[in-house]
PyMOL Python script that loads the backbone (N, CA, C, O; Angstrom):
from pymol import cmd

cmd.read_pdbstr("""\
ATOM      1  N   UNK A   1      91.220  41.506  73.999  1.00  0.00           N
ATOM      2  CA  UNK A   1      91.393  42.897  73.708  1.00  0.00           C
ATOM      3  C   UNK A   1      92.873  43.191  73.554  1.00  0.00           C
ATOM      4  O   UNK A   1      93.707  42.586  74.228  1.00  0.00           O
ATOM      5  N   UNK A   2      93.196  44.120  72.667  1.00  0.00           N
ATOM      6  CA  UNK A   2      94.582  44.570  72.549  1.00  0.00           C
ATOM      7  C   UNK A   2      94.954  45.273  73.842  1.00  0.00           C
ATOM      8  O   UNK A   2      94.138  45.964  74.452  1.00  0.00           O
ATOM      9  N   UNK A   3      96.186  45.085  74.243  1.00  0.00           N
ATOM     10  CA  UNK A   3      96.621  45.665  75.511  1.00  0.00           C
ATOM     11  C   UNK A   3      98.051  46.166  75.392  1.00  0.00           C
ATOM     12  O   UNK A   3      98.819  45.690  74.555  1.00  0.00           O
ATOM     13  N   UNK A   4      98.397  47.114  76.222  1.00  0.00           N
ATOM     14  CA  UNK A   4      99.760  47.608  76.276  1.00  0.00           C
ATOM     15  C   UNK A   4     100.625  46.807  77.234  1.00  0.00           C
ATOM     16  O   UNK A   4     101.806  47.103  77.416  1.00  0.00           O
ATOM     17  N   UNK A   5     100.036  45.801  77.839  1.00  0.00           N
ATOM     18  CA  UNK A   5     100.733  44.975  78.820  1.00  0.00           C
ATOM     19  C   UNK A   5     101.847  44.175  78.153  1.00  0.00           C
ATOM     20  O   UNK A   5     101.651  43.601  77.082  1.00  0.00           O
ATOM     21  N   UNK A   6     102.999  44.139  78.781  1.00  0.00           N
ATOM     22  CA  UNK A   6     104.132  43.370  78.263  1.00  0.00           C
ATOM     23  C   UNK A   6     104.511  42.285  79.259  1.00  0.00           C
ATOM     24  O   UNK A   6     104.208  42.378  80.448  1.00  0.00           O
ATOM     25  N   UNK A   7     105.169  41.269  78.759  1.00  0.00           N
ATOM     26  CA  UNK A   7     105.637  40.154  79.585  1.00  0.00           C
ATOM     27  C   UNK A   7     106.577  40.692  80.660  1.00  0.00           C
ATOM     28  O   UNK A   7     107.554  41.371  80.343  1.00  0.00           O
ATOM     29  N   UNK A   8     106.291  40.397  81.931  1.00  0.00           N
ATOM     30  CA  UNK A   8     107.181  40.856  83.001  1.00  0.00           C
ATOM     31  C   UNK A   8     108.602  40.313  82.825  1.00  0.00           C
ATOM     32  O   UNK A   8     108.792  39.158  82.444  1.00  0.00           O
ATOM     33  N   UNK A   9     109.578  41.148  83.103  1.00  0.00           N
ATOM     34  CA  UNK A   9     110.985  40.812  82.869  1.00  0.00           C
ATOM     35  C   UNK A   9     111.446  39.581  83.643  1.00  0.00           C
ATOM     36  O   UNK A   9     112.326  38.856  83.177  1.00  0.00           O
ATOM     37  N   UNK A  10     110.870  39.334  84.812  1.00  0.00           N
ATOM     38  CA  UNK A  10     111.324  38.203  85.635  1.00  0.00           C
ATOM     39  C   UNK A  10     110.751  36.858  85.182  1.00  0.00           C
ATOM     40  O   UNK A  10     111.180  35.815  85.676  1.00  0.00           O
ATOM     41  N   UNK A  11     109.798  36.862  84.261  1.00  0.00           N
ATOM     42  CA  UNK A  11     109.193  35.613  83.823  1.00  0.00           C
ATOM     43  C   UNK A  11     110.180  34.798  82.986  1.00  0.00           C
ATOM     44  O   UNK A  11     110.937  35.335  82.177  1.00  0.00           O
ATOM     45  N   UNK A  12     110.146  33.496  83.209  1.00  0.00           N
ATOM     46  CA  UNK A  12     111.033  32.562  82.520  1.00  0.00           C
ATOM     47  C   UNK A  12     110.209  31.648  81.612  1.00  0.00           C
ATOM     48  O   UNK A  12     109.025  31.430  81.866  1.00  0.00           O
ATOM     49  N   UNK A  13     110.827  31.113  80.554  1.00  0.00           N
ATOM     50  CA  UNK A  13     110.085  30.207  79.671  1.00  0.00           C
ATOM     51  C   UNK A  13     109.784  28.867  80.334  1.00  0.00           C
ATOM     52  O   UNK A  13     110.619  28.311  81.048  1.00  0.00           O
ATOM     53  N   UNK A  14     108.595  28.366  80.090  1.00  0.00           N
ATOM     54  CA  UNK A  14     108.211  27.026  80.519  1.00  0.00           C
ATOM     55  C   UNK A  14     108.897  26.042  79.589  1.00  0.00           C
ATOM     56  O   UNK A  14     108.843  26.192  78.369  1.00  0.00           O
ATOM     57  N   UNK A  15     109.537  25.042  80.160  1.00  0.00           N
ATOM     58  CA  UNK A  15     110.230  24.068  79.312  1.00  0.00           C
ATOM     59  C   UNK A  15     109.277  22.936  78.978  1.00  0.00           C
ATOM     60  O   UNK A  15     109.033  22.043  79.789  1.00  0.00           O
ATOM     61  N   UNK A  16     108.757  22.991  77.792  1.00  0.00           N
ATOM     62  CA  UNK A  16     107.811  21.974  77.350  1.00  0.00           C
ATOM     63  C   UNK A  16     107.175  22.390  76.045  1.00  0.00           C
ATOM     64  O   UNK A  16     107.679  23.273  75.350  1.00  0.00           O
ATOM     65  N   UNK A  17     106.083  21.763  75.718  1.00  0.00           N
ATOM     66  CA  UNK A  17     105.381  22.042  74.481  1.00  0.00           C
ATOM     67  C   UNK A  17     104.687  23.396  74.523  1.00  0.00           C
ATOM     68  O   UNK A  17     104.714  24.086  75.542  1.00  0.00           O
ATOM     69  N   UNK A  18     104.068  23.768  73.413  1.00  0.00           N
ATOM     70  CA  UNK A  18     103.309  25.015  73.335  1.00  0.00           C
ATOM     71  C   UNK A  18     102.005  24.893  74.105  1.00  0.00           C
ATOM     72  O   UNK A  18     101.399  23.822  74.151  1.00  0.00           O
ATOM     73  N   UNK A  19     101.575  25.996  74.711  1.00  0.00           N
ATOM     74  CA  UNK A  19     100.297  26.027  75.415  1.00  0.00           C
ATOM     75  C   UNK A  19      99.146  26.074  74.419  1.00  0.00           C
ATOM     76  O   UNK A  19      98.076  25.518  74.668  1.00  0.00           O
ATOM     77  N   UNK A  20      99.374  26.747  73.278  1.00  0.00           N
ATOM     78  CA  UNK A  20      98.373  26.833  72.214  1.00  0.00           C
ATOM     79  C   UNK A  20      99.066  26.574  70.888  1.00  0.00           C
ATOM     80  O   UNK A  20     100.172  27.059  70.648  1.00  0.00           O
ATOM     81  N   UNK A  21      98.407  25.806  70.030  1.00  0.00           N
ATOM     82  CA  UNK A  21      98.946  25.510  68.713  1.00  0.00           C
ATOM     83  C   UNK A  21      97.863  25.706  67.659  1.00  0.00           C
ATOM     84  O   UNK A  21      96.797  25.096  67.737  1.00  0.00           O
ATOM     85  N   UNK A  22      98.138  26.553  66.679  1.00  0.00           N
ATOM     86  CA  UNK A  22      97.194  26.723  65.576  1.00  0.00           C
ATOM     87  C   UNK A  22      97.196  25.505  64.659  1.00  0.00           C
ATOM     88  O   UNK A  22      96.185  25.197  64.028  1.00  0.00           O
ATOM     89  N   UNK A  23      98.335  24.813  64.588  1.00  0.00           N
ATOM     90  CA  UNK A  23      98.433  23.636  63.730  1.00  0.00           C
ATOM     91  C   UNK A  23      97.433  22.569  64.161  1.00  0.00           C
ATOM     92  O   UNK A  23      96.748  21.977  63.327  1.00  0.00           O
ATOM     93  N   UNK A  24      97.355  22.331  65.462  1.00  0.00           N
ATOM     94  CA  UNK A  24      96.461  21.286  65.972  1.00  0.00           C
ATOM     95  C   UNK A  24      95.174  21.862  66.554  1.00  0.00           C
ATOM     96  O   UNK A  24      94.354  21.128  67.107  1.00  0.00           O
ATOM     97  N   UNK A  25      95.000  23.173  66.428  1.00  0.00           N
ATOM     98  CA  UNK A  25      93.848  23.880  67.016  1.00  0.00           C
ATOM     99  C   UNK A  25      93.569  23.383  68.430  1.00  0.00           C
ATOM    100  O   UNK A  25      92.447  23.012  68.775  1.00  0.00           O
ATOM    101  N   UNK A  26      94.626  23.387  69.233  1.00  0.00           N
ATOM    102  CA  UNK A  26      94.527  22.807  70.569  1.00  0.00           C
ATOM    103  C   UNK A  26      95.060  23.761  71.626  1.00  0.00           C
ATOM    104  O   UNK A  26      95.917  24.605  71.363  1.00  0.00           O
ATOM    105  N   UNK A  27      94.527  23.599  72.828  1.00  0.00           N
ATOM    106  CA  UNK A  27      95.010  24.297  74.009  1.00  0.00           C
ATOM    107  C   UNK A  27      95.440  23.231  75.010  1.00  0.00           C
ATOM    108  O   UNK A  27      94.675  22.313  75.305  1.00  0.00           O
ATOM    109  N   UNK A  28      96.636  23.345  75.522  1.00  0.00           N
ATOM    110  CA  UNK A  28      97.154  22.385  76.482  1.00  0.00           C
ATOM    111  C   UNK A  28      96.884  22.904  77.895  1.00  0.00           C
ATOM    112  O   UNK A  28      97.603  23.763  78.405  1.00  0.00           O
ATOM    113  N   UNK A  29      95.837  22.368  78.513  1.00  0.00           N
ATOM    114  CA  UNK A  29      95.433  22.842  79.841  1.00  0.00           C
ATOM    115  C   UNK A  29      96.371  22.375  80.948  1.00  0.00           C
ATOM    116  O   UNK A  29      96.398  22.978  82.021  1.00  0.00           O
ATOM    117  N   UNK A  30      97.141  21.316  80.714  1.00  0.00           N
ATOM    118  CA  UNK A  30      98.143  20.905  81.707  1.00  0.00           C
ATOM    119  C   UNK A  30      99.234  21.968  81.827  1.00  0.00           C
ATOM    120  O   UNK A  30      99.698  22.273  82.925  1.00  0.00           O
ATOM    121  N   UNK A  31      99.632  22.523  80.693  1.00  0.00           N
ATOM    122  CA  UNK A  31     100.632  23.594  80.716  1.00  0.00           C
ATOM    123  C   UNK A  31     100.032  24.839  81.359  1.00  0.00           C
ATOM    124  O   UNK A  31     100.707  25.527  82.125  1.00  0.00           O
ATOM    125  N   UNK A  32      98.771  25.134  81.053  1.00  0.00           N
ATOM    126  CA  UNK A  32      98.102  26.289  81.664  1.00  0.00           C
ATOM    127  C   UNK A  32      98.150  26.188  83.183  1.00  0.00           C
ATOM    128  O   UNK A  32      98.456  27.169  83.859  1.00  0.00           O
ATOM    129  N   UNK A  33      97.857  25.034  83.713  1.00  0.00           N
ATOM    130  CA  UNK A  33      97.900  24.843  85.171  1.00  0.00           C
ATOM    131  C   UNK A  33      99.322  24.965  85.709  1.00  0.00           C
ATOM    132  O   UNK A  33      99.535  25.458  86.816  1.00  0.00           O
ATOM    133  N   UNK A  34     100.300  24.508  84.910  1.00  0.00           N
ATOM    134  CA  UNK A  34     101.697  24.548  85.357  1.00  0.00           C
ATOM    135  C   UNK A  34     102.233  25.974  85.440  1.00  0.00           C
ATOM    136  O   UNK A  34     103.090  26.254  86.278  1.00  0.00           O
ATOM    137  N   UNK A  35     101.748  26.887  84.586  1.00  0.00           N
ATOM    138  CA  UNK A  35     102.293  28.250  84.590  1.00  0.00           C
ATOM    139  C   UNK A  35     101.427  29.254  85.340  1.00  0.00           C
ATOM    140  O   UNK A  35     101.913  30.317  85.726  1.00  0.00           O
ATOM    141  N   UNK A  36     100.157  28.936  85.550  1.00  0.00           N
ATOM    142  CA  UNK A  36      99.247  29.895  86.185  1.00  0.00           C
ATOM    143  C   UNK A  36      99.703  30.208  87.603  1.00  0.00           C
ATOM    144  O   UNK A  36      99.915  29.305  88.412  1.00  0.00           O
ATOM    145  N   UNK A  37      99.850  31.500  87.897  1.00  0.00           N
ATOM    146  CA  UNK A  37     100.258  31.932  89.227  1.00  0.00           C
ATOM    147  C   UNK A  37     101.753  31.851  89.480  1.00  0.00           C
ATOM    148  O   UNK A  37     102.215  32.108  90.592  1.00  0.00           O
ATOM    149  N   UNK A  38     102.509  31.493  88.450  1.00  0.00           N
ATOM    150  CA  UNK A  38     103.971  31.399  88.585  1.00  0.00           C
ATOM    151  C   UNK A  38     104.622  32.390  87.623  1.00  0.00           C
ATOM    152  O   UNK A  38     103.972  32.880  86.700  1.00  0.00           O
ATOM    153  N   UNK A  39     105.876  32.678  87.833  1.00  0.00           N
ATOM    154  CA  UNK A  39     106.622  33.586  86.955  1.00  0.00           C
ATOM    155  C   UNK A  39     107.131  32.831  85.731  1.00  0.00           C
ATOM    156  O   UNK A  39     108.331  32.769  85.463  1.00  0.00           O
ATOM    157  N   UNK A  40     106.170  32.258  84.994  1.00  0.00           N
ATOM    158  CA  UNK A  40     106.483  31.470  83.802  1.00  0.00           C
ATOM    159  C   UNK A  40     105.598  31.901  82.646  1.00  0.00           C
ATOM    160  O   UNK A  40     104.489  32.397  82.845  1.00  0.00           O
ATOM    161  N   UNK A  41     106.102  31.704  81.436  1.00  0.00           N
ATOM    162  CA  UNK A  41     105.291  31.883  80.243  1.00  0.00           C
ATOM    163  C   UNK A  41     105.492  30.667  79.343  1.00  0.00           C
ATOM    164  O   UNK A  41     106.502  29.970  79.443  1.00  0.00           O
ATOM    165  N   UNK A  42     104.528  30.420  78.468  1.00  0.00           N
ATOM    166  CA  UNK A  42     104.599  29.289  77.544  1.00  0.00           C
ATOM    167  C   UNK A  42     104.441  29.809  76.117  1.00  0.00           C
ATOM    168  O   UNK A  42     103.916  30.899  75.894  1.00  0.00           O
ATOM    169  N   UNK A  43     104.897  29.022  75.171  1.00  0.00           N
ATOM    170  CA  UNK A  43     104.868  29.403  73.766  1.00  0.00           C
ATOM    171  C   UNK A  43     103.487  29.198  73.143  1.00  0.00           C
ATOM    172  O   UNK A  43     102.760  28.265  73.482  1.00  0.00           O
ATOM    173  N   UNK A  44     103.158  30.084  72.239  1.00  0.00           N
ATOM    174  CA  UNK A  44     101.983  29.973  71.369  1.00  0.00           C
ATOM    175  C   UNK A  44     102.546  29.778  69.969  1.00  0.00           C
ATOM    176  O   UNK A  44     103.299  30.621  69.481  1.00  0.00           O
ATOM    177  N   UNK A  45     102.187  28.676  69.318  1.00  0.00           N
ATOM    178  CA  UNK A  45     102.691  28.386  67.975  1.00  0.00           C
ATOM    179  C   UNK A  45     101.634  28.718  66.941  1.00  0.00           C
ATOM    180  O   UNK A  45     100.663  27.980  66.777  1.00  0.00           O
ATOM    181  N   UNK A  46     101.823  29.836  66.238  1.00  0.00           N
ATOM    182  CA  UNK A  46     100.913  30.235  65.170  1.00  0.00           C
ATOM    183  C   UNK A  46     101.519  29.910  63.818  1.00  0.00           C
ATOM    184  O   UNK A  46     102.662  29.460  63.728  1.00  0.00           O
ATOM    185  N   UNK A  47     100.746  30.141  62.769  1.00  0.00           N
ATOM    186  CA  UNK A  47     101.226  29.827  61.415  1.00  0.00           C
ATOM    187  C   UNK A  47     102.419  30.682  61.020  1.00  0.00           C
ATOM    188  O   UNK A  47     103.440  30.156  60.578  1.00  0.00           O
ATOM    189  N   UNK A  48     102.301  31.981  61.173  1.00  0.00           N
ATOM    190  CA  UNK A  48     103.406  32.859  60.793  1.00  0.00           C
ATOM    191  C   UNK A  48     103.725  33.858  61.905  1.00  0.00           C
ATOM    192  O   UNK A  48     104.207  34.961  61.646  1.00  0.00           O
ATOM    193  N   UNK A  49     103.457  33.464  63.116  1.00  0.00           N
ATOM    194  CA  UNK A  49     103.762  34.284  64.284  1.00  0.00           C
ATOM    195  C   UNK A  49     103.970  33.368  65.478  1.00  0.00           C
ATOM    196  O   UNK A  49     103.563  32.207  65.476  1.00  0.00           O
ATOM    197  N   UNK A  50     104.605  33.914  66.480  1.00  0.00           N
ATOM    198  CA  UNK A  50     104.794  33.206  67.747  1.00  0.00           C
ATOM    199  C   UNK A  50     104.246  34.069  68.862  1.00  0.00           C
ATOM    200  O   UNK A  50     104.161  35.291  68.735  1.00  0.00           O
ATOM    201  N   UNK A  51     103.880  33.437  69.940  1.00  0.00           N
ATOM    202  CA  UNK A  51     103.393  34.178  71.085  1.00  0.00           C
ATOM    203  C   UNK A  51     104.033  33.689  72.367  1.00  0.00           C
ATOM    204  O   UNK A  51     104.535  32.569  72.457  1.00  0.00           O
ATOM    205  N   UNK A  52     103.997  34.566  73.352  1.00  0.00           N
ATOM    206  CA  UNK A  52     104.421  34.231  74.714  1.00  0.00           C
ATOM    207  C   UNK A  52     103.195  34.444  75.592  1.00  0.00           C
ATOM    208  O   UNK A  52     102.693  35.562  75.709  1.00  0.00           O
ATOM    209  N   UNK A  53     102.717  33.369  76.207  1.00  0.00           N
ATOM    210  CA  UNK A  53     101.460  33.395  76.967  1.00  0.00           C
ATOM    211  C   UNK A  53     101.748  33.252  78.453  1.00  0.00           C
ATOM    212  O   UNK A  53     102.538  32.404  78.868  1.00  0.00           O
ATOM    213  N   UNK A  54     101.090  34.099  79.255  1.00  0.00           N
ATOM    214  CA  UNK A  54     101.238  34.022  80.706  1.00  0.00           C
ATOM    215  C   UNK A  54      99.938  34.441  81.383  1.00  0.00           C
ATOM    216  O   UNK A  54      99.067  35.058  80.769  1.00  0.00           O
ATOM    217  N   UNK A  55      99.830  34.092  82.656  1.00  0.00           N
ATOM    218  CA  UNK A  55      98.696  34.487  83.485  1.00  0.00           C
ATOM    219  C   UNK A  55      99.099  35.730  84.263  1.00  0.00           C
ATOM    220  O   UNK A  55     100.137  35.742  84.924  1.00  0.00           O
ATOM    221  N   UNK A  56      98.276  36.781  84.189  1.00  0.00           N
ATOM    222  CA  UNK A  56      98.547  38.011  84.918  1.00  0.00           C
ATOM    223  C   UNK A  56      97.688  38.037  86.176  1.00  0.00           C
ATOM    224  O   UNK A  56      96.465  38.154  86.101  1.00  0.00           O
ATOM    225  N   UNK A  57      98.336  37.929  87.327  1.00  0.00           N
ATOM    226  CA  UNK A  57      97.615  37.892  88.608  1.00  0.00           C
ATOM    227  C   UNK A  57      96.842  39.182  88.877  1.00  0.00           C
ATOM    228  O   UNK A  57      95.734  39.137  89.410  1.00  0.00           O
ATOM    229  N   UNK A  58      97.409  40.319  88.518  1.00  0.00           N
ATOM    230  CA  UNK A  58      96.786  41.610  88.821  1.00  0.00           C
ATOM    231  C   UNK A  58      95.441  41.785  88.111  1.00  0.00           C
ATOM    232  O   UNK A  58      94.490  42.298  88.700  1.00  0.00           O
ATOM    233  N   UNK A  59      95.362  41.364  86.862  1.00  0.00           N
ATOM    234  CA  UNK A  59      94.123  41.521  86.093  1.00  0.00           C
ATOM    235  C   UNK A  59      93.269  40.253  86.083  1.00  0.00           C
ATOM    236  O   UNK A  59      92.084  40.290  85.753  1.00  0.00           O
ATOM    237  N   UNK A  60      93.892  39.130  86.450  1.00  0.00           N
ATOM    238  CA  UNK A  60      93.264  37.806  86.362  1.00  0.00           C
ATOM    239  C   UNK A  60      92.832  37.502  84.926  1.00  0.00           C
ATOM    240  O   UNK A  60      91.730  37.016  84.672  1.00  0.00           O
ATOM    241  N   UNK A  61      93.744  37.808  83.998  1.00  0.00           N
ATOM    242  CA  UNK A  61      93.543  37.541  82.575  1.00  0.00           C
ATOM    243  C   UNK A  61      94.733  36.754  82.033  1.00  0.00           C
ATOM    244  O   UNK A  61      95.851  36.843  82.540  1.00  0.00           O
ATOM    245  N   UNK A  62      94.453  35.979  80.984  1.00  0.00           N
ATOM    246  CA  UNK A  62      95.514  35.363  80.205  1.00  0.00           C
ATOM    247  C   UNK A  62      96.023  36.414  79.236  1.00  0.00           C
ATOM    248  O   UNK A  62      95.233  37.126  78.615  1.00  0.00           O
ATOM    249  N   UNK A  63      97.331  36.514  79.106  1.00  0.00           N
ATOM    250  CA  UNK A  63      97.952  37.535  78.262  1.00  0.00           C
ATOM    251  C   UNK A  63      98.897  36.872  77.263  1.00  0.00           C
ATOM    252  O   UNK A  63      99.424  35.786  77.505  1.00  0.00           O
ATOM    253  N   UNK A  64      99.095  37.547  76.142  1.00  0.00           N
ATOM    254  CA  UNK A  64     100.022  37.032  75.136  1.00  0.00           C
ATOM    255  C   UNK A  64     100.676  38.187  74.396  1.00  0.00           C
ATOM    256  O   UNK A  64     100.016  39.143  73.990  1.00  0.00           O
ATOM    257  N   UNK A  65     101.980  38.078  74.231  1.00  0.00           N
ATOM    258  CA  UNK A  65     102.711  38.952  73.321  1.00  0.00           C
ATOM    259  C   UNK A  65     102.807  38.219  71.993  1.00  0.00           C
ATOM    260  O   UNK A  65     103.078  37.019  71.967  1.00  0.00           O
ATOM    261  N   UNK A  66     102.590  38.918  70.904  1.00  0.00           N
ATOM    262  CA  UNK A  66     102.706  38.332  69.575  1.00  0.00           C
ATOM    263  C   UNK A  66     103.962  38.881  68.903  1.00  0.00           C
ATOM    264  O   UNK A  66     104.240  40.080  68.938  1.00  0.00           O
ATOM    265  N   UNK A  67     104.709  37.963  68.290  1.00  0.00           N
ATOM    266  CA  UNK A  67     105.967  38.292  67.629  1.00  0.00           C
ATOM    267  C   UNK A  67     105.946  37.766  66.197  1.00  0.00           C
ATOM    268  O   UNK A  67     105.509  36.642  65.948  1.00  0.00           O
ATOM    269  N   UNK A  68     106.421  38.583  65.258  1.00  0.00           N
ATOM    270  CA  UNK A  68     106.605  38.164  63.860  1.00  0.00           C
ATOM    271  C   UNK A  68     108.000  38.583  63.423  1.00  0.00           C
ATOM    272  O   UNK A  68     108.421  39.718  63.643  1.00  0.00           O
ATOM    273  N   UNK A  69     108.705  37.654  62.806  1.00  0.00           N
ATOM    274  CA  UNK A  69     110.057  37.949  62.311  1.00  0.00           C
ATOM    275  C   UNK A  69     110.940  38.580  63.387  1.00  0.00           C
ATOM    276  O   UNK A  69     111.659  39.544  63.126  1.00  0.00           O
ATOM    277  N   UNK A  70     110.877  38.029  64.591  1.00  0.00           N
ATOM    278  CA  UNK A  70     111.695  38.463  65.731  1.00  0.00           C
ATOM    279  C   UNK A  70     111.373  39.882  66.206  1.00  0.00           C
ATOM    280  O   UNK A  70     112.173  40.489  66.919  1.00  0.00           O
ATOM    281  N   UNK A  71     110.206  40.415  65.818  1.00  0.00           N
ATOM    282  CA  UNK A  71     109.808  41.743  66.257  1.00  0.00           C
ATOM    283  C   UNK A  71     108.479  41.683  66.993  1.00  0.00           C
ATOM    284  O   UNK A  71     107.553  40.987  66.576  1.00  0.00           O
ATOM    285  N   UNK A  72     108.399  42.419  68.091  1.00  0.00           N
ATOM    286  CA  UNK A  72     107.159  42.512  68.857  1.00  0.00           C
ATOM    287  C   UNK A  72     106.095  43.200  68.007  1.00  0.00           C
ATOM    288  O   UNK A  72     106.360  44.222  67.376  1.00  0.00           O
ATOM    289  N   UNK A  73     104.871  42.622  67.996  1.00  0.00           N
ATOM    290  CA  UNK A  73     103.758  43.190  67.231  1.00  0.00           C
ATOM    291  C   UNK A  73     102.758  43.865  68.169  1.00  0.00           C
ATOM    292  O   UNK A  73     102.467  45.052  68.021  1.00  0.00           O
ATOM    293  N   UNK A  74     102.237  43.114  69.127  1.00  0.00           N
ATOM    294  CA  UNK A  74     101.247  43.652  70.057  1.00  0.00           C
ATOM    295  C   UNK A  74     100.993  42.638  71.163  1.00  0.00           C
ATOM    296  O   UNK A  74     101.535  41.533  71.153  1.00  0.00           O
ATOM    297  N   UNK A  75     100.159  43.035  72.114  1.00  0.00           N
ATOM    298  CA  UNK A  75      99.757  42.131  73.195  1.00  0.00           C
ATOM    299  C   UNK A  75      98.238  41.994  73.200  1.00  0.00           C
ATOM    300  O   UNK A  75      97.515  42.891  72.767  1.00  0.00           O
ATOM    301  N   UNK A  76      97.773  40.856  73.698  1.00  0.00           N
ATOM    302  CA  UNK A  76      96.344  40.578  73.845  1.00  0.00           C
ATOM    303  C   UNK A  76      96.106  40.080  75.263  1.00  0.00           C
ATOM    304  O   UNK A  76      96.995  39.501  75.886  1.00  0.00           O
ATOM    305  N   UNK A  77      94.894  40.310  75.768  1.00  0.00           N
ATOM    306  CA  UNK A  77      94.522  39.753  77.066  1.00  0.00           C
ATOM    307  C   UNK A  77      93.033  39.436  77.068  1.00  0.00           C
ATOM    308  O   UNK A  77      92.215  40.226  76.597  1.00  0.00           O
ATOM    309  N   UNK A  78      92.697  38.268  77.605  1.00  0.00           N
ATOM    310  CA  UNK A  78      91.306  37.820  77.694  1.00  0.00           C
ATOM    311  C   UNK A  78      91.143  36.982  78.966  1.00  0.00           C
ATOM    312  O   UNK A  78      92.132  36.509  79.526  1.00  0.00           O
ATOM    313  N   UNK A  79      89.903  36.797  79.421  1.00  0.00           N
ATOM    314  CA  UNK A  79      89.702  36.011  80.642  1.00  0.00           C
ATOM    315  C   UNK A  79      89.966  34.516  80.486  1.00  0.00           C
ATOM    316  O   UNK A  79      90.271  33.837  81.467  1.00  0.00           O
ATOM    317  N   UNK A  80      89.851  33.992  79.255  1.00  0.00           N
ATOM    318  CA  UNK A  80      90.039  32.548  79.061  1.00  0.00           C
ATOM    319  C   UNK A  80      91.004  32.270  77.913  1.00  0.00           C
ATOM    320  O   UNK A  80      91.195  33.108  77.031  1.00  0.00           O
ATOM    321  N   UNK A  81      91.601  31.095  77.935  1.00  0.00           N
ATOM    322  CA  UNK A  81      92.506  30.701  76.855  1.00  0.00           C
ATOM    323  C   UNK A  81      91.786  30.526  75.521  1.00  0.00           C
ATOM    324  O   UNK A  81      92.331  30.942  74.498  1.00  0.00           O
ATOM    325  N   UNK A  82      90.582  29.928  75.474  1.00  0.00           N
ATOM    326  CA  UNK A  82      89.898  29.842  74.177  1.00  0.00           C
ATOM    327  C   UNK A  82      89.624  31.229  73.570  1.00  0.00           C
ATOM    328  O   UNK A  82      89.746  31.409  72.359  1.00  0.00           O
ATOM    329  N   UNK A  83      89.259  32.194  74.403  1.00  0.00           N
ATOM    330  CA  UNK A  83      89.036  33.549  73.901  1.00  0.00           C
ATOM    331  C   UNK A  83      90.340  34.168  73.399  1.00  0.00           C
ATOM    332  O   UNK A  83      90.352  34.873  72.390  1.00  0.00           O
ATOM    333  N   UNK A  84      91.423  33.904  74.101  1.00  0.00           N
ATOM    334  CA  UNK A  84      92.725  34.420  73.689  1.00  0.00           C
ATOM    335  C   UNK A  84      93.106  33.857  72.327  1.00  0.00           C
ATOM    336  O   UNK A  84      93.519  34.597  71.435  1.00  0.00           O
ATOM    337  N   UNK A  85      92.967  32.556  72.173  1.00  0.00           N
ATOM    338  CA  UNK A  85      93.294  31.903  70.902  1.00  0.00           C
ATOM    339  C   UNK A  85      92.443  32.469  69.766  1.00  0.00           C
ATOM    340  O   UNK A  85      92.969  32.783  68.698  1.00  0.00           O
ATOM    341  N   UNK A  86      91.140  32.601  69.984  1.00  0.00           N
ATOM    342  CA  UNK A  86      90.241  33.116  68.954  1.00  0.00           C
ATOM    343  C   UNK A  86      90.616  34.536  68.561  1.00  0.00           C
ATOM    344  O   UNK A  86      90.694  34.855  67.374  1.00  0.00           O
ATOM    345  N   UNK A  87      90.847  35.382  69.546  1.00  0.00           N
ATOM    346  CA  UNK A  87      91.192  36.776  69.259  1.00  0.00           C
ATOM    347  C   UNK A  87      92.489  36.883  68.467  1.00  0.00           C
ATOM    348  O   UNK A  87      92.579  37.652  67.510  1.00  0.00           O
ATOM    349  N   UNK A  88      93.484  36.114  68.868  1.00  0.00           N
ATOM    350  CA  UNK A  88      94.772  36.166  68.175  1.00  0.00           C
ATOM    351  C   UNK A  88      94.637  35.642  66.752  1.00  0.00           C
ATOM    352  O   UNK A  88      95.188  36.229  65.822  1.00  0.00           O
ATOM    353  N   UNK A  89      93.919  34.557  66.577  1.00  0.00           N
ATOM    354  CA  UNK A  89      93.752  34.013  65.227  1.00  0.00           C
ATOM    355  C   UNK A  89      92.964  34.971  64.332  1.00  0.00           C
ATOM    356  O   UNK A  89      93.286  35.107  63.152  1.00  0.00           O
ATOM    357  N   UNK A  90      91.954  35.625  64.861  1.00  0.00           N
ATOM    358  CA  UNK A  90      91.170  36.574  64.074  1.00  0.00           C
ATOM    359  C   UNK A  90      91.993  37.802  63.710  1.00  0.00           C
ATOM    360  O   UNK A  90      91.821  38.369  62.631  1.00  0.00           O
ATOM    361  N   UNK A  91      92.870  38.208  64.587  1.00  0.00           N
ATOM    362  CA  UNK A  91      93.669  39.400  64.362  1.00  0.00           C
ATOM    363  C   UNK A  91      94.880  39.140  63.466  1.00  0.00           C
ATOM    364  O   UNK A  91      95.229  39.973  62.630  1.00  0.00           O
ATOM    365  N   UNK A  92      95.511  37.998  63.642  1.00  0.00           N
ATOM    366  CA  UNK A  92      96.793  37.740  62.974  1.00  0.00           C
ATOM    367  C   UNK A  92      96.719  36.684  61.886  1.00  0.00           C
ATOM    368  O   UNK A  92      97.741  36.328  61.300  1.00  0.00           O
ATOM    369  N   UNK A  93      95.543  36.187  61.610  1.00  0.00           N
ATOM    370  CA  UNK A  93      95.393  35.281  60.476  1.00  0.00           C
ATOM    371  C   UNK A  93      95.197  33.840  60.864  1.00  0.00           C
ATOM    372  O   UNK A  93      95.771  33.331  61.827  1.00  0.00           O
ATOM    373  N   UNK A  94      94.384  33.224  60.094  1.00  0.00           N
ATOM    374  CA  UNK A  94      94.042  31.818  60.248  1.00  0.00           C
ATOM    375  C   UNK A  94      94.257  31.173  58.898  1.00  0.00           C
ATOM    376  O   UNK A  94      93.967  31.788  57.872  1.00  0.00           O
ATOM    377  N   UNK A  95      94.749  29.967  58.871  1.00  0.00           N
ATOM    378  CA  UNK A  95      94.949  29.286  57.585  1.00  0.00           C
ATOM    379  C   UNK A  95      94.002  28.143  57.446  1.00  0.00           C
ATOM    380  O   UNK A  95      94.018  27.448  56.430  1.00  0.00           O
TER     381      UNK A  95
END
""", "prot")
cmd.dss("prot")
cmd.show_as("cartoon", "prot")
cmd.util.cbc("prot")
cmd.orient("prot")
């Protein structure tokens, strides 16, 4: 679902690969475990957009900010990473 939730200011980038990649249609669950419950976010690599993905403890949802051309577009939140990926791809384009 679209959400007004934004990435908390104290969150830091996870140093590693993307948590979700549209190129490989893959979700990296090792990264998900590494950032869940911590003040970290991981990259989402889309075709013509980027995302910042984090776990929100208060809602117990996976959240993502979507960015295009260095500008914030919107946020999404879903209970699972596969649902998050599907929603973002349906909303922002699939190639």
